[in-house]
N, CA, C and O atoms as a Tripos MOL2 file, in Angstrom:
@<TRIPOS>MOLECULE
protein
  308   307    77     0     0
PROTEIN
NO_CHARGES

@<TRIPOS>ATOM
      1 N         119.7250  160.9200  137.6060 N.3       1 UNK1
      2 CA        119.0240  160.9930  136.1360 C.3       1 UNK1
      3 C         118.7420  159.2460  135.4360 C.2       1 UNK1
      4 O         119.5750  158.3400  135.4070 O.2       1 UNK1
      5 N         117.4610  159.2090  134.9890 N.am      2 UNK2
      6 CA        116.7140  158.1410  134.1730 C.3       2 UNK2
      7 C         116.6020  158.7230  132.8100 C.2       2 UNK2
      8 O         115.8600  159.6770  132.5770 O.2       2 UNK2
      9 N         117.4650  158.0510  131.7640 N.am      3 UNK3
     10 CA        117.3220  159.1780  130.2640 C.3       3 UNK3
     11 C         116.8110  157.6520  129.3010 C.2       3 UNK3
     12 O         117.1890  156.4810  129.2690 O.2       3 UNK3
     13 N         115.8810  158.3790  128.6820 N.am      4 UNK4
     14 CA        115.5340  157.3600  127.4420 C.3       4 UNK4
     15 C         116.2510  157.8460  126.2420 C.2       4 UNK4
     16 O         116.4750  159.0250  125.9720 O.2       4 UNK4
     17 N         116.7170  156.3930  125.2810 N.am      5 UNK5
     18 CA        117.2750  156.9430  124.6780 C.3       5 UNK5
     19 C         116.5230  157.3230  123.0300 C.2       5 UNK5
     20 O         115.7470  156.5030  122.5400 O.2       5 UNK5
     21 N         116.7870  158.3510  122.4470 N.am      6 UNK6
     22 CA        115.8460  157.9060  120.8330 C.3       6 UNK6
     23 C         117.0320  157.0220  120.3010 C.2       6 UNK6
     24 O         118.2430  157.2080  120.1840 O.2       6 UNK6
     25 N         116.2330  156.0510  120.0450 N.am      7 UNK7
     26 CA        117.0120  154.8110  119.1930 C.3       7 UNK7
     27 C         116.5210  154.8570  117.8870 C.2       7 UNK7
     28 O         117.0840  153.9470  117.2770 O.2       7 UNK7
     29 N         115.9160  155.3310  117.3060 N.am      8 UNK8
     30 CA        115.5030  155.3550  115.8390 C.3       8 UNK8
     31 C         114.7990  156.4390  115.4310 C.2       8 UNK8
     32 O         114.5250  157.2550  116.3110 O.2       8 UNK8
     33 N         114.2930  156.7450  113.8980 N.am      9 UNK9
     34 CA        114.1820  158.1230  113.4630 C.3       9 UNK9
     35 C         112.6550  158.3430  114.2360 C.2       9 UNK9
     36 O         112.3620  159.5370  114.1600 O.2       9 UNK9
     37 N         111.9130  157.7890  114.7410 N.am     10 UNK10
     38 CA        110.4920  158.1150  114.8480 C.3      10 UNK10
     39 C         110.7860  158.8490  116.3770 C.2      10 UNK10
     40 O         110.4460  159.9850  116.7060 O.2      10 UNK10
     41 N         111.5660  157.7850  117.2460 N.am     11 UNK11
     42 CA        111.6530  157.8370  118.4080 C.3      11 UNK11
     43 C         112.3010  159.5550  118.5450 C.2      11 UNK11
     44 O         111.8790  160.3360  119.3970 O.2      11 UNK11
     45 N         113.4710  159.9410  117.4450 N.am     12 UNK12
     46 CA        114.1650  161.2110  117.2860 C.3      12 UNK12
     47 C         113.0100  162.3110  116.8230 C.2      12 UNK12
     48 O         113.1890  163.4860  117.1410 O.2      12 UNK12
     49 N         112.1180  162.0280  116.2580 N.am     13 UNK13
     50 CA        111.0150  163.1480  115.6130 C.3      13 UNK13
     51 C         110.1050  163.1230  116.6910 C.2      13 UNK13
     52 O         109.6370  164.2620  116.6750 O.2      13 UNK13
     53 N         109.4350  162.3470  117.8600 N.am     14 UNK14
     54 CA        108.8050  162.3100  118.6110 C.3      14 UNK14
     55 C         109.0320  162.9690  120.0990 C.2      14 UNK14
     56 O         108.1440  163.5760  120.6970 O.2      14 UNK14
     57 N         110.2430  162.7750  120.5580 N.am     15 UNK15
     58 CA        111.3990  163.1470  121.7440 C.3      15 UNK15
     59 C         110.0140  162.9880  122.9530 C.2      15 UNK15
     60 O         109.4480  161.9260  123.2140 O.2      15 UNK15
     61 N         109.7270  164.1920  123.4920 N.am     16 UNK16
     62 CA        108.8040  163.9820  124.3700 C.3      16 UNK16
     63 C         107.3710  164.5880  123.9780 C.2      16 UNK16
     64 O         106.6260  165.2650  124.6870 O.2      16 UNK16
     65 N         107.2700  164.3510  123.2440 N.am     17 UNK17
     66 CA        105.8450  165.1750  122.8770 C.3      17 UNK17
     67 C         104.6050  164.6880  123.5690 C.2      17 UNK17
     68 O         104.5240  163.5520  124.0360 O.2      17 UNK17
     69 N         104.0340  165.2150  123.6020 N.am     18 UNK18
     70 CA        102.2540  164.6370  124.1550 C.3      18 UNK18
     71 C         102.3400  163.9430  125.5650 C.2      18 UNK18
     72 O         101.3520  163.2990  125.9170 O.2      18 UNK18
     73 N         103.5060  164.0170  126.4670 N.am     19 UNK19
     74 CA        103.5740  163.2990  127.5890 C.3      19 UNK19
     75 C         103.2510  164.5200  128.7370 C.2      19 UNK19
     76 O         103.9780  165.5030  128.8770 O.2      19 UNK19
     77 N         102.0720  164.2700  129.4940 N.am     20 UNK20
     78 CA        101.4450  165.0760  130.6550 C.3      20 UNK20
     79 C         102.0750  165.4850  131.3180 C.2      20 UNK20
     80 O         101.8410  166.6540  131.6220 O.2      20 UNK20
     81 N         103.3170  164.7630  131.9890 N.am     21 UNK21
     82 CA        104.3430  164.9580  132.8310 C.3      21 UNK21
     83 C         105.5870  164.5160  132.6370 C.2      21 UNK21
     84 O         105.4590  163.4850  131.9760 O.2      21 UNK21
     85 N         106.9020  164.7450  132.8730 N.am     22 UNK22
     86 CA        108.0910  164.3750  133.0480 C.3      22 UNK22
     87 C         108.8490  164.6860  134.2920 C.2      22 UNK22
     88 O         109.4960  165.7320  134.3580 O.2      22 UNK22
     89 N         108.8110  163.9060  135.2050 N.am     23 UNK23
     90 CA        109.7740  163.9410  136.5070 C.3      23 UNK23
     91 C         110.8460  164.6380  136.3190 C.2      23 UNK23
     92 O         111.2820  164.6010  135.1680 O.2      23 UNK23
     93 N         111.5300  165.3900  137.2280 N.am     24 UNK24
     94 CA        112.6250  166.4720  137.2910 C.3      24 UNK24
     95 C         113.6610  165.6760  136.6770 C.2      24 UNK24
     96 O         114.2260  166.0520  135.6510 O.2      24 UNK24
     97 N         114.0070  164.2990  137.4200 N.am     25 UNK25
     98 CA        114.7010  163.4180  137.0410 C.3      25 UNK25
     99 C         115.1680  162.7280  136.1270 C.2      25 UNK25
    100 O         116.2250  162.0960  136.1400 O.2      25 UNK25
    101 N         114.2150  162.8410  135.0890 N.am     26 UNK26
    102 CA        114.2560  161.9600  133.6720 C.3      26 UNK26
    103 C         114.3540  162.7970  132.5740 C.2      26 UNK26
    104 O         114.3060  163.9680  132.9500 O.2      26 UNK26
    105 N         114.4600  162.7010  131.4930 N.am     27 UNK27
    106 CA        114.8820  162.9780  130.1930 C.3      27 UNK27
    107 C         115.0750  162.2300  129.1160 C.2      27 UNK27
    108 O         114.9500  161.0090  129.2110 O.2      27 UNK27
    109 N         115.4480  162.8950  127.7800 N.am     28 UNK28
    110 CA        115.6950  161.9390  126.5090 C.3      28 UNK28
    111 C         116.7820  162.2750  125.9970 C.2      28 UNK28
    112 O         116.9090  163.4700  125.7320 O.2      28 UNK28
    113 N         118.0220  161.2560  125.6630 N.am     29 UNK29
    114 CA        118.7710  161.3360  124.9500 C.3      29 UNK29
    115 C         119.0380  161.3860  123.2960 C.2      29 UNK29
    116 O         118.9130  160.3190  122.6940 O.2      29 UNK29
    117 N         119.3890  162.5500  122.5660 N.am     30 UNK30
    118 CA        119.4060  162.4900  121.3230 C.3      30 UNK30
    119 C         120.8370  162.3310  120.8900 C.2      30 UNK30
    120 O         121.3520  163.4160  120.6200 O.2      30 UNK30
    121 N         121.5920  161.3380  120.7530 N.am     31 UNK31
    122 CA        122.5330  161.0660  120.4010 C.3      31 UNK31
    123 C         123.1380  161.4270  118.9140 C.2      31 UNK31
    124 O         123.2710  160.3630  118.3080 O.2      31 UNK31
    125 N         123.3150  161.9060  118.5670 N.am     32 UNK32
    126 CA        123.7100  161.8230  117.2480 C.3      32 UNK32
    127 C         125.5420  161.3760  117.0750 C.2      32 UNK32
    128 O         126.4170  161.7510  117.8550 O.2      32 UNK32
    129 N         125.7550  160.4980  115.8400 N.am     33 UNK33
    130 CA        126.7430  160.0250  115.5070 C.3      33 UNK33
    131 C         127.9080  161.0580  114.6370 C.2      33 UNK33
    132 O         128.9360  160.6610  114.0890 O.2      33 UNK33
    133 N         127.4980  162.1990  114.6900 N.am     34 UNK34
    134 CA        128.3450  163.1700  113.7260 C.3      34 UNK34
    135 C         127.8480  164.5930  114.1420 C.2      34 UNK34
    136 O         126.6920  164.8860  114.4470 O.2      34 UNK34
    137 N         128.8580  165.3660  114.1020 N.am     35 UNK35
    138 CA        128.4150  166.3070  114.7320 C.3      35 UNK35
    139 C         127.9650  167.2920  113.5160 C.2      35 UNK35
    140 O         128.4120  167.4970  112.3880 O.2      35 UNK35
    141 N         126.6870  167.8960  114.3970 N.am     36 UNK36
    142 CA        126.5280  168.6700  112.3880 C.3      36 UNK36
    143 C         125.4220  169.9600  113.3960 C.2      36 UNK36
    144 O         125.1280  169.7200  114.5670 O.2      36 UNK36
    145 N         125.1360  170.7430  112.9620 N.am     37 UNK37
    146 CA        124.4680  171.9760  113.3930 C.3      37 UNK37
    147 C         122.9290  171.2040  113.7980 C.2      37 UNK37
    148 O         122.4220  170.4710  112.9500 O.2      37 UNK37
    149 N         122.3490  171.3840  114.9160 N.am     38 UNK38
    150 CA        121.1480  170.7310  115.2390 C.3      38 UNK38
    151 C         120.2230  171.7310  115.6430 C.2      38 UNK38
    152 O         120.8300  172.6490  116.1950 O.2      38 UNK38
    153 N         118.9140  171.9350  115.5850 N.am     39 UNK39
    154 CA        117.8680  172.3750  116.7380 C.3      39 UNK39
    155 C         116.7250  171.8020  117.0880 C.2      39 UNK39
    156 O         116.2000  171.0350  116.2810 O.2      39 UNK39
    157 N         116.2060  172.0130  118.1520 N.am     40 UNK40
    158 CA        114.7850  171.6230  118.6420 C.3      40 UNK40
    159 C         113.6640  172.6030  118.8850 C.2      40 UNK40
    160 O         113.7650  173.7850  119.2130 O.2      40 UNK40
    161 N         112.6110  171.9130  118.6690 N.am     41 UNK41
    162 CA        111.5180  172.7500  119.3090 C.3      41 UNK41
    163 C         110.6570  172.0950  119.9330 C.2      41 UNK41
    164 O         110.7050  170.8690  120.0300 O.2      41 UNK41
    165 N         109.5610  172.9720  120.5480 N.am     42 UNK42
    166 CA        108.6120  172.0800  121.6710 C.3      42 UNK42
    167 C         107.1160  171.9620  121.1920 C.2      42 UNK42
    168 O         106.1350  172.1660  121.9070 O.2      42 UNK42
    169 N         107.1020  171.5990  119.8670 N.am     43 UNK43
    170 CA        105.8460  171.6330  119.0870 C.3      43 UNK43
    171 C         105.5780  170.2280  119.6270 C.2      43 UNK43
    172 O         106.4150  169.3260  119.5870 O.2      43 UNK43
    173 N         103.9730  170.0740  120.2910 N.am     44 UNK44
    174 CA        103.4640  169.1930  120.5220 C.3      44 UNK44
    175 C         103.7240  168.4440  122.0620 C.2      44 UNK44
    176 O         103.1690  167.4990  122.6230 O.2      44 UNK44
    177 N         105.0140  169.4890  122.5020 N.am     45 UNK45
    178 CA        105.1280  169.1630  124.5850 C.3      45 UNK45
    179 C         103.9690  169.7530  125.1460 C.2      45 UNK45
    180 O         103.3400  170.7020  124.6780 O.2      45 UNK45
    181 N         103.7370  169.1260  126.1740 N.am     46 UNK46
    182 CA        102.8300  169.7370  127.1290 C.3      46 UNK46
    183 C         103.0560  170.3450  128.4170 C.2      46 UNK46
    184 O         102.2780  170.7820  129.2650 O.2      46 UNK46
    185 N         104.9030  170.2280  128.3250 N.am     47 UNK47
    186 CA        105.2170  171.0080  129.8160 C.3      47 UNK47
    187 C         106.2560  171.5220  129.3920 C.2      47 UNK47
    188 O         106.5070  171.3650  128.1970 O.2      47 UNK47
    189 N         107.2330  172.3390  130.2800 N.am     48 UNK48
    190 CA        108.3390  173.0880  130.3210 C.3      48 UNK48
    191 C         109.4520  171.9680  130.0400 C.2      48 UNK48
    192 O         109.2750  170.8620  130.5510 O.2      48 UNK48
    193 N         110.5270  172.1840  129.3000 N.am     49 UNK49
    194 CA        111.8390  171.3360  129.7900 C.3      49 UNK49
    195 C         112.8750  172.1340  129.6340 C.2      49 UNK49
    196 O         112.8100  173.2930  129.2260 O.2      49 UNK49
    197 N         114.1000  171.4040  130.0290 N.am     50 UNK50
    198 CA        115.1810  171.8100  130.2110 C.3      50 UNK50
    199 C         115.8780  171.2590  129.0410 C.2      50 UNK50
    200 O         115.2460  170.2850  128.6310 O.2      50 UNK50
    201 N         116.9810  171.5030  128.3020 N.am     51 UNK51
    202 CA        117.5920  171.3590  127.0870 C.3      51 UNK51
    203 C         119.0350  171.5490  127.9380 C.2      51 UNK51
    204 O         119.3630  172.5630  128.5540 O.2      51 UNK51
    205 N         119.8500  170.2320  127.8000 N.am     52 UNK52
    206 CA        121.2320  170.3660  127.9520 C.3      52 UNK52
    207 C         121.6640  170.1870  126.6510 C.2      52 UNK52
    208 O         121.0740  169.2140  126.1810 O.2      52 UNK52
    209 N         122.6120  170.8050  125.6640 N.am     53 UNK53
    210 CA        123.2440  170.5500  124.8280 C.3      53 UNK53
    211 C         125.2640  169.7770  124.9720 C.2      53 UNK53
    212 O         126.3420  170.3690  125.0110 O.2      53 UNK53
    213 N         125.0970  169.0670  124.9900 N.am     54 UNK54
    214 CA        126.8800  167.9940  124.8260 C.3      54 UNK54
    215 C         127.4740  168.4540  123.8720 C.2      54 UNK54
    216 O         126.7100  169.0690  123.1280 O.2      54 UNK54
    217 N         128.7030  168.4350  123.4820 N.am     55 UNK55
    218 CA        130.0880  168.4150  122.8340 C.3      55 UNK55
    219 C         130.8580  167.8060  123.3490 C.2      55 UNK55
    220 O         130.9650  168.0210  124.5560 O.2      55 UNK55
    221 N         131.7990  166.7260  122.7150 N.am     56 UNK56
    222 CA        132.8780  166.7000  123.5270 C.3      56 UNK56
    223 C         133.2290  166.1830  124.6250 C.2      56 UNK56
    224 O         134.3160  166.2270  125.2030 O.2      56 UNK56
    225 N         131.7920  165.4440  125.0350 N.am     57 UNK57
    226 CA        131.5580  164.9560  126.4110 C.3      57 UNK57
    227 C         131.8250  166.0590  127.5140 C.2      57 UNK57
    228 O         132.3300  165.7080  128.5800 O.2      57 UNK57
    229 N         131.5080  167.3490  127.2900 N.am     58 UNK58
    230 CA        131.2050  168.5470  127.7930 C.3      58 UNK58
    231 C         129.9180  169.0840  127.5370 C.2      58 UNK58
    232 O         129.5130  169.1690  126.3780 O.2      58 UNK58
    233 N         128.9990  169.5810  128.8350 N.am     59 UNK59
    234 CA        127.9590  170.4300  128.5880 C.3      59 UNK59
    235 C         128.4740  172.0800  128.0730 C.2      59 UNK59
    236 O         129.0070  172.9600  128.7500 O.2      59 UNK59
    237 N         128.1600  172.0780  126.9160 N.am     60 UNK60
    238 CA        128.5080  173.3460  126.5360 C.3      60 UNK60
    239 C         127.1870  174.4800  126.3960 C.2      60 UNK60
    240 O         127.5400  175.6320  126.1440 O.2      60 UNK60
    241 N         125.6990  174.2300  126.5420 N.am     61 UNK61
    242 CA        124.7970  174.8630  126.5810 C.3      61 UNK61
    243 C         123.7620  174.1750  127.5140 C.2      61 UNK61
    244 O         123.6730  172.9740  127.7680 O.2      61 UNK61
    245 N         122.9460  175.2740  127.9990 N.am     62 UNK62
    246 CA        121.8580  174.9150  129.2830 C.3      62 UNK62
    247 C         120.8320  175.9280  128.6740 C.2      62 UNK62
    248 O         121.0600  177.1320  128.5640 O.2      62 UNK62
    249 N         119.7770  175.3600  128.3260 N.am     63 UNK63
    250 CA        118.3410  176.2450  128.3840 C.3      63 UNK63
    251 C         117.1930  175.9320  129.2320 C.2      63 UNK63
    252 O         116.4930  174.9400  129.0260 O.2      63 UNK63
    253 N         116.9780  176.7920  130.2200 N.am     64 UNK64
    254 CA        115.9860  176.2420  130.8820 C.3      64 UNK64
    255 C         114.7220  176.5600  130.9870 C.2      64 UNK64
    256 O         114.2760  177.5500  130.4080 O.2      64 UNK64
    257 N         114.0150  175.8120  131.6970 N.am     65 UNK65
    258 CA        112.1960  175.8270  131.6440 C.3      65 UNK65
    259 C         111.7930  176.4500  130.1320 C.2      65 UNK65
    260 O         111.1950  177.5210  130.0280 O.2      65 UNK65
    261 N         112.1570  175.7240  129.0960 N.am     66 UNK66
    262 CA        111.6280  176.4420  128.0190 C.3      66 UNK66
    263 C         109.9840  176.0760  127.8240 C.2      66 UNK66
    264 O         109.5870  175.0060  128.2850 O.2      66 UNK66
    265 N         109.2140  176.8100  127.2630 N.am     67 UNK67
    266 CA        107.7080  176.7810  127.3640 C.3      67 UNK67
    267 C         107.4430  176.0090  126.1230 C.2      67 UNK67
    268 O         108.1150  175.9540  125.0930 O.2      67 UNK67
    269 N         105.9430  175.2220  126.5360 N.am     68 UNK68
    270 CA        105.7600  174.8400  125.1010 C.3      68 UNK68
    271 C         105.2750  175.3450  124.0660 C.2      68 UNK68
    272 O         104.7900  176.4710  124.1740 O.2      68 UNK68
    273 N         105.2570  174.6530  122.7200 N.am     69 UNK69
    274 CA        105.0340  175.6870  121.2170 C.3      69 UNK69
    275 C         103.1430  175.8060  121.6520 C.2      69 UNK69
    276 O         102.5970  174.7090  121.5290 O.2      69 UNK69
    277 N         102.5660  176.4950  121.9290 N.am     70 UNK70
    278 CA        101.2480  177.1220  121.6960 C.3      70 UNK70
    279 C         100.9980  177.5220  120.4310 C.2      70 UNK70
    280 O         100.0520  176.9100  119.9360 O.2      70 UNK70
    281 N         101.5390  178.3870  119.6730 N.am     71 UNK71
    282 CA        101.5580  178.6430  118.4260 C.3      71 UNK71
    283 C         102.6340  178.5820  117.4630 C.2      71 UNK71
    284 O         103.7600  178.7780  117.9200 O.2      71 UNK71
    285 N         102.5040  178.3070  115.9860 N.am     72 UNK72
    286 CA        103.3510  178.2220  114.8400 C.3      72 UNK72
    287 C         103.4090  179.3140  114.5290 C.2      72 UNK72
    288 O         102.4370  180.0370  114.3080 O.2      72 UNK72
    289 N         104.6820  179.6480  114.4520 N.am     73 UNK73
    290 CA        105.5080  178.8420  114.5170 C.3      73 UNK73
    291 C         106.1000  178.8550  115.3670 C.2      73 UNK73
    292 O         106.1880  179.8980  116.0150 O.2      73 UNK73
    293 N         106.9380  177.4290  115.8470 N.am     74 UNK74
    294 CA        107.5830  177.2080  117.1800 C.3      74 UNK74
    295 C         108.5420  177.7420  116.6470 C.2      74 UNK74
    296 O         109.0260  177.6690  115.5170 O.2      74 UNK74
    297 N         108.9910  178.7420  118.2870 N.am     75 UNK75
    298 CA        110.4880  178.8710  118.4670 C.3      75 UNK75
    299 C         111.2140  177.5310  118.4460 C.2      75 UNK75
    300 O         110.7520  176.4790  118.8890 O.2      75 UNK75
    301 N         112.6980  177.7360  117.7380 N.am     76 UNK76
    302 CA        113.4170  176.8070  117.5540 C.3      76 UNK76
    303 C         114.7450  177.2270  118.2200 C.2      76 UNK76
    304 O         115.2470  178.3440  118.1000 O.2      76 UNK76
    305 N         115.3180  176.0850  119.0200 N.am     77 UNK77
    306 CA        116.5250  176.1390  120.3310 C.3      77 UNK77
    307 C         117.6160  175.4310  119.4810 C.2      77 UNK77
    308 O         118.7270  175.2100  119.9620 O.2      77 UNK77
@<TRIPOS>BOND
     1     1     2 1
     2     2     3 1
     3     3     4 2
     4     3     5 am
     5     5     6 1
     6     6     7 1
     7     7     8 2
     8     7     9 am
     9     9    10 1
    10    10    11 1
    11    11    12 2
    12    11    13 am
    13    13    14 1
    14    14    15 1
    15    15    16 2
    16    15    17 am
    17    17    18 1
    18    18    19 1
    19    19    20 2
    20    19    21 am
    21    21    22 1
    22    22    23 1
    23    23    24 2
    24    23    25 am
    25    25    26 1
    26    26    27 1
    27    27    28 2
    28    27    29 am
    29    29    30 1
    30    30    31 1
    31    31    32 2
    32    31    33 am
    33    33    34 1
    34    34    35 1
    35    35    36 2
    36    35    37 am
    37    37    38 1
    38    38    39 1
    39    39    40 2
    40    39    41 am
    41    41    42 1
    42    42    43 1
    43    43    44 2
    44    43    45 am
    45    45    46 1
    46    46    47 1
    47    47    48 2
    48    47    49 am
    49    49    50 1
    50    50    51 1
    51    51    52 2
    52    51    53 am
    53    53    54 1
    54    54    55 1
    55    55    56 2
    56    55    57 am
    57    57    58 1
    58    58    59 1
    59    59    60 2
    60    59    61 am
    61    61    62 1
    62    62    63 1
    63    63    64 2
    64    63    65 am
    65    65    66 1
    66    66    67 1
    67    67    68 2
    68    67    69 am
    69    69    70 1
    70    70    71 1
    71    71    72 2
    72    71    73 am
    73    73    74 1
    74    74    75 1
    75    75    76 2
    76    75    77 am
    77    77    78 1
    78    78    79 1
    79    79    80 2
    80    79    81 am
    81    81    82 1
    82    82    83 1
    83    83    84 2
    84    83    85 am
    85    85    86 1
    86    86    87 1
    87    87    88 2
    88    87    89 am
    89    89    90 1
    90    90    91 1
    91    91    92 2
    92    91    93 am
    93    93    94 1
    94    94    95 1
    95    95    96 2
    96    95    97 am
    97    97    98 1
    98    98    99 1
    99    99   100 2
   100    99   101 am
   101   101   102 1
   102   102   103 1
   103   103   104 2
   104   103   105 am
   105   105   106 1
   106   106   107 1
   107   107   108 2
   108   107   109 am
   109   109   110 1
   110   110   111 1
   111   111   112 2
   112   111   113 am
   113   113   114 1
   114   114   115 1
   115   115   116 2
   116   115   117 am
   117   117   118 1
   118   118   119 1
   119   119   120 2
   120   119   121 am
   121   121   122 1
   122   122   123 1
   123   123   124 2
   124   123   125 am
   125   125   126 1
   126   126   127 1
   127   127   128 2
   128   127   129 am
   129   129   130 1
   130   130   131 1
   131   131   132 2
   132   131   133 am
   133   133   134 1
   134   134   135 1
   135   135   136 2
   136   135   137 am
   137   137   138 1
   138   138   139 1
   139   139   140 2
   140   139   141 am
   141   141   142 1
   142   142   143 1
   143   143   144 2
   144   143   145 am
   145   145   146 1
   146   146   147 1
   147   147   148 2
   148   147   149 am
   149   149   150 1
   150   150   151 1
   151   151   152 2
   152   151   153 am
   153   153   154 1
   154   154   155 1
   155   155   156 2
   156   155   157 am
   157   157   158 1
   158   158   159 1
   159   159   160 2
   160   159   161 am
   161   161   162 1
   162   162   163 1
   163   163   164 2
   164   163   165 am
   165   165   166 1
   166   166   167 1
   167   167   168 2
   168   167   169 am
   169   169   170 1
   170   170   171 1
   171   171   172 2
   172   171   173 am
   173   173   174 1
   174   174   175 1
   175   175   176 2
   176   175   177 am
   177   177   178 1
   178   178   179 1
   179   179   180 2
   180   179   181 am
   181   181   182 1
   182   182   183 1
   183   183   184 2
   184   183   185 am
   185   185   186 1
   186   186   187 1
   187   187   188 2
   188   187   189 am
   189   189   190 1
   190   190   191 1
   191   191   192 2
   192   191   193 am
   193   193   194 1
   194   194   195 1
   195   195   196 2
   196   195   197 am
   197   197   198 1
   198   198   199 1
   199   199   200 2
   200   199   201 am
   201   201   202 1
   202   202   203 1
   203   203   204 2
   204   203   205 am
   205   205   206 1
   206   206   207 1
   207   207   208 2
   208   207   209 am
   209   209   210 1
   210   210   211 1
   211   211   212 2
   212   211   213 am
   213   213   214 1
   214   214   215 1
   215   215   216 2
   216   215   217 am
   217   217   218 1
   218   218   219 1
   219   219   220 2
   220   219   221 am
   221   221   222 1
   222   222   223 1
   223   223   224 2
   224   223   225 am
   225   225   226 1
   226   226   227 1
   227   227   228 2
   228   227   229 am
   229   229   230 1
   230   230   231 1
   231   231   232 2
   232   231   233 am
   233   233   234 1
   234   234   235 1
   235   235   236 2
   236   235   237 am
   237   237   238 1
   238   238   239 1
   239   239   240 2
   240   239   241 am
   241   241   242 1
   242   242   243 1
   243   243   244 2
   244   243   245 am
   245   245   246 1
   246   246   247 1
   247   247   248 2
   248   247   249 am
   249   249   250 1
   250   250   251 1
   251   251   252 2
   252   251   253 am
   253   253   254 1
   254   254   255 1
   255   255   256 2
   256   255   257 am
   257   257   258 1
   258   258   259 1
   259   259   260 2
   260   259   261 am
   261   261   262 1
   262   262   263 1
   263   263   264 2
   264   263   265 am
   265   265   266 1
   266   266   267 1
   267   267   268 2
   268   267   269 am
   269   269   270 1
   270   270   271 1
   271   271   272 2
   272   271   273 am
   273   273   274 1
   274   274   275 1
   275   275   276 2
   276   275   277 am
   277   277   278 1
   278   278   279 1
   279   279   280 2
   280   279   281 am
   281   281   282 1
   282   282   283 1
   283   283   284 2
   284   283   285 am
   285   285   286 1
   286   286   287 1
   287   287   288 2
   288   287   289 am
   289   289   290 1
   290   290   291 1
   291   291   292 2
   292   291   293 am
   293   293   294 1
   294   294   295 1
   295   295   296 2
   296   295   297 am
   297   297   298 1
   298   298   299 1
   299   299   300 2
   300   299   301 am
   301   301   302 1
   302   302   303 1
   303   303   304 2
   304   303   305 am
   305   305   306 1
   306   306   307 1
   307   307   308 2
@<TRIPOS>SUBSTRUCTURE
     1 UNK1         2 RESIDUE 1 A UNK
     2 UNK2         6 RESIDUE 1 A UNK
     3 UNK3        10 RESIDUE 1 A UNK
     4 UNK4        14 RESIDUE 1 A UNK
     5 UNK5        18 RESIDUE 1 A UNK
     6 UNK6        22 RESIDUE 1 A UNK
     7 UNK7        26 RESIDUE 1 A UNK
     8 UNK8        30 RESIDUE 1 A UNK
     9 UNK9        34 RESIDUE 1 A UNK
    10 UNK10       38 RESIDUE 1 A UNK
    11 UNK11       42 RESIDUE 1 A UNK
    12 UNK12       46 RESIDUE 1 A UNK
    13 UNK13       50 RESIDUE 1 A UNK
    14 UNK14       54 RESIDUE 1 A UNK
    15 UNK15       58 RESIDUE 1 A UNK
    16 UNK16       62 RESIDUE 1 A UNK
    17 UNK17       66 RESIDUE 1 A UNK
    18 UNK18       70 RESIDUE 1 A UNK
    19 UNK19       74 RESIDUE 1 A UNK
    20 UNK20       78 RESIDUE 1 A UNK
    21 UNK21       82 RESIDUE 1 A UNK
    22 UNK22       86 RESIDUE 1 A UNK
    23 UNK23       90 RESIDUE 1 A UNK
    24 UNK24       94 RESIDUE 1 A UNK
    25 UNK25       98 RESIDUE 1 A UNK
    26 UNK26      102 RESIDUE 1 A UNK
    27 UNK27      106 RESIDUE 1 A UNK
    28 UNK28      110 RESIDUE 1 A UNK
    29 UNK29      114 RESIDUE 1 A UNK
    30 UNK30      118 RESIDUE 1 A UNK
    31 UNK31      122 RESIDUE 1 A UNK
    32 UNK32      126 RESIDUE 1 A UNK
    33 UNK33      130 RESIDUE 1 A UNK
    34 UNK34      134 RESIDUE 1 A UNK
    35 UNK35      138 RESIDUE 1 A UNK
    36 UNK36      142 RESIDUE 1 A UNK
    37 UNK37      146 RESIDUE 1 A UNK
    38 UNK38      150 RESIDUE 1 A UNK
    39 UNK39      154 RESIDUE 1 A UNK
    40 UNK40      158 RESIDUE 1 A UNK
    41 UNK41      162 RESIDUE 1 A UNK
    42 UNK42      166 RESIDUE 1 A UNK
    43 UNK43      170 RESIDUE 1 A UNK
    44 UNK44      174 RESIDUE 1 A UNK
    45 UNK45      178 RESIDUE 1 A UNK
    46 UNK46      182 RESIDUE 1 A UNK
    47 UNK47      186 RESIDUE 1 A UNK
    48 UNK48      190 RESIDUE 1 A UNK
    49 UNK49      194 RESIDUE 1 A UNK
    50 UNK50      198 RESIDUE 1 A UNK
    51 UNK51      202 RESIDUE 1 A UNK
    52 UNK52      206 RESIDUE 1 A UNK
    53 UNK53      210 RESIDUE 1 A UNK
    54 UNK54      214 RESIDUE 1 A UNK
    55 UNK55      218 RESIDUE 1 A UNK
    56 UNK56      222 RESIDUE 1 A UNK
    57 UNK57      226 RESIDUE 1 A UNK
    58 UNK58      230 RESIDUE 1 A UNK
    59 UNK59      234 RESIDUE 1 A UNK
    60 UNK60      238 RESIDUE 1 A UNK
    61 UNK61      242 RESIDUE 1 A UNK
    62 UNK62      246 RESIDUE 1 A UNK
    63 UNK63      250 RESIDUE 1 A UNK
    64 UNK64      254 RESIDUE 1 A UNK
    65 UNK65      258 RESIDUE 1 A UNK
    66 UNK66      262 RESIDUE 1 A UNK
    67 UNK67      266 RESIDUE 1 A UNK
    68 UNK68      270 RESIDUE 1 A UNK
    69 UNK69      274 RESIDUE 1 A UNK
    70 UNK70      278 RESIDUE 1 A UNK
    71 UNK71      282 RESIDUE 1 A UNK
    72 UNK72      286 RESIDUE 1 A UNK
    73 UNK73      290 RESIDUE 1 A UNK
    74 UNK74      294 RESIDUE 1 A UNK
    75 UNK75      298 RESIDUE 1 A UNK
    76 UNK76      302 RESIDUE 1 A UNK
    77 UNK77      306 RESIDUE 1 A UNK
């Protein structure tokens, strides 16, 4: 896998939005320095995505083939 790291607030907020295609072996890492509840949405995404949630160095949740948000309010994951 090749993973782009969200290094600042702008990258964290933009994520993978507005990309016309994303290869199956690529993604983005949203590392958080302290644990707290987080949610993601697909606003501005143009493709379906998989989301993996990792805690304590283990994958604890996987969401497959999430659709782009086409109407608001967008689903939160």
